[in-house]
N, C-alpha and C positions, 0 to 999 in steps of 0.2 A: 481399557488401552488406548492410549492415544496413537495416531496413525498421523504424518506429514502428510500433507497434498502433493505438496510440488518441493524435492528436496537440492541443492545443490550439495553433491560429493568432492570437496578438496582431498584428490590423492598428489602426494609427493613423489616424485621420481623413485627414491631411495625406498618406498613403501612396494615400486613393483620389481626390486633387484633380492628382496628377500636375505636371506643371510650371506649371501654371497657377497653382496655390497656393492654390486657394479651391473651393469646392464641389465635384462630382465628375465627374470626366474619364472619359466613356462607353469610353475605350479602356483607360486604366486597368485600367478597374473588373473589363473583359472580357478582359483578361490575365491579372487574378487571378486570374476565373473559371475559366475553363482551367487556369490552374496547378493548381487547387484540382483540376479534374475530373481532373489525370492522377496528383494522390495518391491520389484516391480509385482510381483505376483501378488502385492499388497493393495496394488492401486495408487502406488505412490508414483508421481512422474520423478522420474531421475536424470539431472545433468549432472557432468562433472567438466572439472576442471584439475588437469595433469600436470604435472612440475616434471622436472627436466635431470634432477638431481643425478640420477642415474646411467646419464649419459654425460652432463656437461651443467656448469654452472658458470653464469656471467658475471659473476662477483669472482669469481677464483680466476677466472683468464681475464678479471682486470684487474687484479692484482699484483698478474706477474709481467704486467706491460703492456696486454691488450688493451685496444682500444674498446671502452667500453659497451659502447653502443656494437659495435661488432660482434663483441664477445655476447651480451645480452640475445641478437638476432639468431647466433648458435644457440643456445639455449632456448631463445622460440621454433627454429629447426628440431628438436633434440623432444620437445614437445613433442609434436605432430608424430615422430615415431613412437613414443610409448600410447599416443591415441589410437592408430592404428593399430597395435599389436593388441590393445585392450577391445576396440572395434572387433579385429577377430575373434577373440573369445569370447566374444559375447555373442556374435553372430553363428558359432560353432553351438553352443546352445541352444539355439533359436530366437536370440532374444534382439530383436528387429533394433539398431541404430545407426547412428548418420555422424561425421567427425565435421566439425564447424572450426574454420581456422580465421583469426585476425588477420592474415596476409594470405590473398588468394593463391592458391596450387590447386586449380579445380581438376587435374589431372587424378587427385588422390582424396580432394576434402571438398566440402561443400564452400562456398566465405560464411562467414557468419553476419546472419540477417536478422535480428530479433524477431519479426515475427513470424519466418518460418520457424524460428528456433522453438519457438511458443507452440507453433501448430503441430511440430513434430513431436513434443511433449504431450500433447491433448489427445494427440494418436498413439501415445504410450510406445512410444519409441524414447531410446536414451540418448540424446545429445550428447555426445563429448567435444568439449571449448575446448581449441589448441592455439600455439604461436602466441599463450598470454595475451598484453590486450594489445597485439600488435607494433608495440612501442617499446622502444628501450627505457632502462632506469625504471620499471612500472616491474612487480613481482606477478607470481602465482596467484599468490595470495589476494593481491589486489586485486587481479584478474576472477575470479572464487568472489569478491566483493560488489565487482560491478555487477558482472552477469547475474548475481541475486536479486541487486535491485532493479537489470533489467527484467529479468522475466518473472519476477514479482513471487521470489520464491520464498517457504513459509520459515528456511529456516539455512542455514551451514553446515555442513556435518564435517568437520575436521579431524581426517584419519591422519593418528602418527605413526610411526612404524614402528616404535620402542618403549615410549612411555604411556602412560592409560591414561592421561592428562592434564592438568595443569600443575605446576609445581614452583614453589619461590625460587629453586635454581635448578640446575641439573642432577638429578639423583641420581647418577648415577657416579658423579664426581661429589656430591657433595652430602651425608649422609644425616645430615639435620635439615633435606631442603621437606618443605610443609606440600601436600598435597592442598589445593583449591578445591571446593564443592560448588562454589557458587561466585563469581564473578561479574563486574559492570565492566563495561568497557574503559571507564573515567579510572579502574582501579589497572588496567593493560597498560595504559599508557601510562600514570601516572610512574606505575611500580616497574616499567620496562621489560612486561612480564613479555618471553619467547612465541606467544600464541601464532600471534602474525605479528607482519611488518605498519608501523604509525600509521602508515596512509589507507593499509584495508580495515585496521581497528578503525581508525575516524570515519572513513565509507560507513562500515558495519553500524555504526552509534549513530552517524546522522540519520539512516533511513532505514531505523531499528529492526537491524535484522538479526535474530539469534543465534547465536556461535554455538555447536556442543563439540565438543574435542573427546578422540576417546582413542583406544587403541586398534590398529589395522591389526596385529598379528591374532588377537583370538578370533577363531571362526566364528560366522555368525554377527557379531560388534556393527557392523553396519544395519541389521536389518532390529536389531535391540534399541540402536541409535533413534531408528526411525520413527519405532512404537513407543518411545519413551523411558524405556530402560534403565535404570539408575549404573549404567557402567563408562560414565563420562563424564567429564565437568559442564557447568552450564556457564555459559558465559553471557547471558542475555541478563539473568534477574533483576537489578534496580532498576536500569535504565527501560526495560522492555517494560516492566509494572507502572511506573510513572506514565512510558509514552502512553500508554494505552487510557491512562486516565485524564490525559490532556487529549487522545484522539476522541476520545467517547465525551468531554466535557467541548470542544471544539462542535462538534457533531449537533451537539443538542443547540448552543447555541443560534449555529446557522439556521437550525429549522424557526427557532425564536424570532429571529428578523425576516426566515419566509412567510411566519404566521402575520406578524407585521405588515407585509407586503400588501397580503391576500387581503387582511381586514381593510387596509388605507386605498386597496383599490374599489373595495365596494361604498367610497365616497364618492356623492356626486360633485363634479369641481365646476358645472357648466358645462365641461365637453363631452362628448360621445365617447363612451371607454366602452368595450365589451363586458370586461370584469365585472361591471355592475350587476350584470344579470349572473354573476357564478353564483350564487346562495339560489337562484330559483330553480325548484326542483315540481316537474313535471309530473302528472299522473298517468303512467304510457303504457299500457296494457294492466290497467290496477299496482304498478308499481312506481312509487315517487322515482324521478331518473333527472339526473343533471341536465339543463336544459343543453346547453353544449354535446351531448351524448346525440338527442332528439331535434340538433338545427344550429345553424351556422348563424353566428351574429358579426354582420359586417359594418362599419363605420365610412357612407358613401359620403357625408358631410361635415362638418364639425361639430353639430349637433342635434346629428340624426342616427339613429342603433336600425339594423332593418335585419328583421329576424325570416331565416328562412329553412323552413320545416325540411326533412328530410319526407317524414310522412305527412301530405296536405290535408288529412283526415284527421291528425291529431294538433290543429292549429287553434282551433278552439280550447283546447286542455293548453295550450301553451302561453295563450291571451290570457285566459283565468289564473295559471299560476303565476306570471308577471304583476296580476294587479293582487292576486292574496299574498305576493311578499312585502308588499306595502315598501315600495321605496319610491312613492311619490312621482310615480312616472304612468304616464296616461296611452296603453296600447292604444294603435292604431290597423285594425284588420281588414285585409281586403280581399280577405280570403283563399290569399297566395302566399303572401308574406307579411309580417307585423312590421310596422313603421312606428318609432317612438321618437319623440321628440323633444331634446335634455331641454326643460325649461331653465331660463338664466337664474341666476341665485342673486337672492337679496343679500342687501348688506349684514343685514342680521343674521340671515343663515350662514352666509359665512364669516362669520365669528363662531358661530355655533359648531359648524364643522372642523373651525382650526380648534376649538377647545376640544373637541372629538379624538383631532389626531395626535394633541398632547398624551392624553389621557391613552389612547393606544401605545403611545413612543414610553408613556413611563410604563403601562405593562408589561412593555419587550423589556425594558431594562434594570424590571425588578425580576424577570425570568431571566433571567444571562445572570444578575448577580446571585439567585439561587444556585444555579448551574453551578459556582462559584465558589459557594459554601460545598454543596456538596462536593467537587472534587477537591477542596482541600481536607475536608474531614476524611473522605476515603486513604488521602497522602498520611495524615495525620495516624493514622488508624494502621495502616500497611508498617510505618516506623512505629508504632505501641506495638504492633506484634514480630516487629525485628525483619520483615520482608525486606525494608528498605532502611537506608541511613536514613542520619538526622539531616547532612548536605542532599543528599538524591532526596528528601520531601521538602526542602528548603525551596530548591530547586525549580520544584514541582508546583510549590506555591508562587513563586517568583514568574514560571512560565501561565501558570492559572490569570493571574492579576494581569497580564499581558494579553490574553487572550481575552478579558475580558472589558479590559481599556479600551482594545479595538473594534470589539462588539459593539459597545457602543458608542462610540463616534460614529459606527458604519448607523446606529439606529438616528443619533442627532443627526445626521446628513441625511435620513430618508424623512425623517419628521418636517425638517426647514424645509426640502423641496416642496413636499406634498403641500406643506401650507402656504409657500408662496405661490401654491400654481391655484389654490382655492381663493386668495384675496384676492389674484390677477382680474381685473375687471375686463 
């Protein structure tokens, strides 16, 4: 059974009102607090963003002639009231919690500080984010998406008060409304589904944040959502699956470039560079040990390397290892340090090294293109299996090509710079 490590729970203000429709129902908030305690008991770090619809809605005030910014600030204050009520219920059942507000009100809560919030979560304290983003014109849905990105939450749990998921229309008003089992954020935006506002949806989409939608009215649903049980809609689907392939491809391409840099660093260009000795393995107490773990390598002059052993008794083994590495270098051991003078390169040797640079660069390009092929194969398989749509597969392949182009361009730049360095007299 899957359990998320860190979650953002988005609670609407209406969820706290219960059947009475306004204010705070003590029984409801106590039930929610107990469910949160159960989730904390799983070892999951819980942050909460709470709305204010049970007390005040900024949009409603604005529609009645009130200044929109003023109405929104009133809504932010209402979220603080809800947050304090929830904190009180949590503390009453011995769940340690902190309220952090986007607008400072130090007498009742901490100001929002990202690193402090993460530290609280790591200590298994529940963190309740209140006062929205601190700015008018932004909803608490957007706050949830923003805070999820900032604290690197695994998922946003969107608790709905009446419905048990996402429907094509209001199921209480339209009998033909269809419940979606899985959606992408593009579907949400394209079809205008009321999961969350477009700003929040776009923010989640851009940061690859999964969103799970479920009903808060059934006891135990928060824990079920955290454990991944199917009592909710999944709005991560296509986008997250293709994003994971992209992230994996990007990581592998980056490693190909790192490998190229390591190879090129070992090519002697007539200048002293500690990386020339990276492949030297010293027999130290019977074990082959990288040189940089038994000595420091410095460059006091442009064509001179100085190897200073941490243990002077190992200097003979270090000298032997440098010779054995067949780097074309002659170590000079004075008993305390080893000096290595880098000889000037002949024109013929420079051309040989430049040819080697081009070979290493081509190997890196082939590696990157193979990664592109594997990523595209994965996307096509997911499309064939029905896990992602044809459009999502095509977008993924376009993104893979862009990644490939960017990394090949970087390889070309690295190779060109190294070849220029080698050919300089």
